[in-house]
C-alpha positions in Angstrom: 133.5 269.3 390.8 130.8 271.8 391.5 127.2 270.6 390.2 127.3 273.9 388.2 130.1 272.9 385.6 128.2 269.6 385.1 127.7 268.5 381.5 124.2 266.5 382.1 124.1 264.2 378.5 120.6 263.6 376.6 120.1 261.5 373.7 119.2 263.3 370.6 115.1 263.6 370.1 113.4 261.4 368.0 113.1 263.9 365.2 116.5 264.7 364.9 117.2 261.1 364.4 114.9 260.6 361.6 116.1 263.2 360.3 119.5 262.6 360.2 118.4 259.3 358.6 116.3 260.9 355.9 119.6 263.5 354.9 121.6 260.0 355.0 119.2 258.5 352.4 118.9 261.1 350.3 122.6 261.6 349.8 122.7 257.6 348.9 119.8 258.9 346.4 122.3 261.7 344.8 125.8 259.4 344.6 123.9 256.9 342.9 122.4 259.6 340.7 125.8 261.5 339.9 128.4 258.4 340.7 126.4 255.7 339.4 125.7 252.5 341.1 128.9 252.0 342.9 128.6 254.6 345.3 124.8 254.2 346.0 125.3 250.4 346.7 128.3 251.5 348.9 126.2 253.9 351.3 123.5 251.0 351.5 125.9 248.6 353.1 127.0 251.2 355.3 123.4 251.9 356.2 121.7 249.0 355.8 124.6 245.5 356.1 124.9 243.4 353.0 121.9 241.4 352.9 121.8 238.1 350.7 119.6 238.3 347.8 117.3 235.4 347.0 117.8 235.0 343.8 115.6 235.6 340.5 115.0 231.7 339.6 114.2 230.9 343.2 111.9 233.6 343.6 109.5 232.3 340.7 110.0 228.8 341.3 110.4 227.8 345.2 113.4 226.0 344.4 117.0 226.4 345.4 119.9 224.7 342.9 122.1 224.8 345.2 120.1 222.5 347.9 118.4 220.0 345.1 120.8 217.3 344.0 119.6 217.3 340.4 121.7 217.9 337.3 121.5 221.4 335.4 122.3 221.5 331.7 123.0 225.5 330.1 122.3 226.1 326.7 123.0 229.4 324.9 122.1 229.9 320.8 122.8 233.2 319.2 121.7 234.2 315.6 123.6 233.8 312.6 123.8 237.7 312.4 126.1 237.6 315.8 128.5 234.5 314.8 129.5 236.3 311.8 131.1 238.6 313.9 131.8 236.3 316.9 131.9 232.6 315.9 132.7 231.2 319.5 130.3 233.3 321.3 127.7 230.5 322.2 130.3 228.3 323.4 132.1 231.1 325.4 128.9 232.2 327.3 127.6 228.5 327.5 131.0 228.0 329.4 131.2 231.3 331.8 127.9 230.8 333.0 128.5 227.2 333.6 132.0 227.8 335.2 129.7 230.5 337.6 127.2 228.3 338.5 129.4 225.3 339.2 130.9 227.5 341.5 128.2 227.8 343.6 128.0 224.0 344.3 125.2 223.4 341.4 125.3 220.5 339.5 126.2 221.4 336.1 126.8 218.8 333.1 129.8 219.5 331.5 129.2 222.6 328.9 131.6 220.3 326.5 129.6 217.0 326.9 126.5 219.9 325.7 128.5 220.8 323.1 129.7 217.7 321.5 125.6 216.9 321.5 124.6 219.1 319.9 127.2 218.7 317.1 125.8 215.7 316.6 122.5 217.0 316.0 122.9 219.6 313.7 123.1 222.6 316.1 119.3 221.8 316.9 117.1 220.9 319.5 112.9 221.8 319.3 112.9 220.1 322.6 114.5 220.9 325.6 112.5 217.4 326.8 115.7 215.6 324.7 118.3 217.3 326.2 117.0 216.6 329.8 116.5 212.5 329.1 119.6 212.4 327.2 121.8 213.5 330.1 119.3 212.6 332.7 118.8 216.8 334.3 116.0 217.6 336.4 116.6 221.0 334.3 117.5 222.6 331.4 118.8 226.6 331.4 118.2 228.1 327.5 119.6 231.7 326.9 118.8 232.5 323.9 120.8 235.8 322.4 119.3 237.8 320.2 121.8 240.8 319.6 125.1 241.2 321.1 127.6 244.0 320.4 130.9 245.7 322.2 131.2 248.6 319.5 129.9 252.0 320.1 126.7 252.3 317.6 128.3 255.2 314.7 132.0 255.2 316.0 135.0 253.8 314.9 136.8 254.4 318.1 134.4 253.9 321.3 133.9 250.6 323.0 130.4 249.7 324.7 128.9 246.6 325.2 125.1 245.6 324.5 123.4 242.4 324.5 119.3 241.5 324.5 117.6 238.1 325.0 115.7 235.7 326.7 116.8 233.3 329.9 114.5 230.6 330.1 114.2 227.4 332.9 112.6 224.0 332.0 111.7 221.5 334.8 111.3 217.7 333.8 108.2 216.2 335.0 106.0 213.5 335.1 103.4 213.3 333.2 101.9 209.3 334.1 104.4 207.1 332.1 106.0 210.2 330.3 108.4 213.1 331.2 108.4 216.3 329.6 110.2 219.5 330.3 108.3 222.1 331.8 108.6 226.0 332.0 109.3 226.7 334.9 111.2 230.8 334.9 111.5 233.0 332.3 112.9 236.5 332.0 114.2 239.1 329.7 118.5 239.8 329.3 118.8 243.3 328.7 122.5 244.4 329.0 124.6 247.7 328.2 127.8 248.7 329.7 129.4 251.1 331.0 126.1 252.5 331.8 126.5 256.4 331.0 130.4 256.9 328.8 132.0 254.1 326.2 135.3 253.5 326.6 137.8 254.6 324.1 139.7 252.1 322.1 143.5 253.6 322.4 142.5 252.3 326.6 141.5 248.6 325.9 141.5 247.0 322.9 138.6 245.7 321.4 139.4 241.8 322.2 140.0 242.8 326.5 137.1 244.7 326.2 134.7 241.9 324.8 136.2 239.4 326.9 135.7 242.0 330.3 132.0 242.3 328.4 131.5 238.8 327.9 132.1 237.8 331.4 129.5 240.3 332.8 127.0 239.0 331.2 128.0 235.6 332.0 127.7 236.8 335.3 124.3 238.2 335.8 122.8 235.5 333.4 124.3 233.4 336.5 122.6 235.8 339.0 119.5 234.9 338.2 119.9 231.1 339.5 122.1 231.1 343.1 121.6 233.8 345.4 123.9 236.7 345.8 124.9 240.1 348.6 123.0 242.8 347.4 127.0 244.4 346.5 127.5 241.7 343.9 124.3 242.8 341.4 125.4 242.9 337.8 122.7 245.3 336.4 
């Protein structure tokens, strides 16, 4: 072949590569702003893969509950104002969180046994130490739900989930001849779904939407205690 017809390949200049990367990041950011987190997560996976995120509990305490052979108790409490509209919320959330943690091979005390203990103690516990000692558990996770709703405010036919509360974890430690549950983790629970627009009640029943939202909140809480993929994060 005539040398004059040969095309010599040259790698693109570094400046061009940097500009291309910056443009991809910018497009990913625009996708997040315009279409919610799902497109942003997809763009992030394309660029950086799907890394494992260290959960908040491990980050704060240095303890990986999946790797320690210790019992963990989960407790959920709700105020009377919520119980009147959704009497089984605390039990349903307790079971949902416990099931997800067990799925990750975390040693969870049977939630039915915990619920039975609460019934025998008038539904009250002033000190998580009592629970830890009763079930010979090293850790106690408490979820105090302050607000939980699944109907859009000031609307009769729109659905949107909102909840607030506090997530805490206690570790049973020895102090001389006694043992005491000490708070080692806390994080505020803030949830809103869908984030952009509410759901029309003629598209999904209240009961179905409530179940879907409870599953979402339970997953969000459980994720505080086990490592997970970046694409699985629930905000």
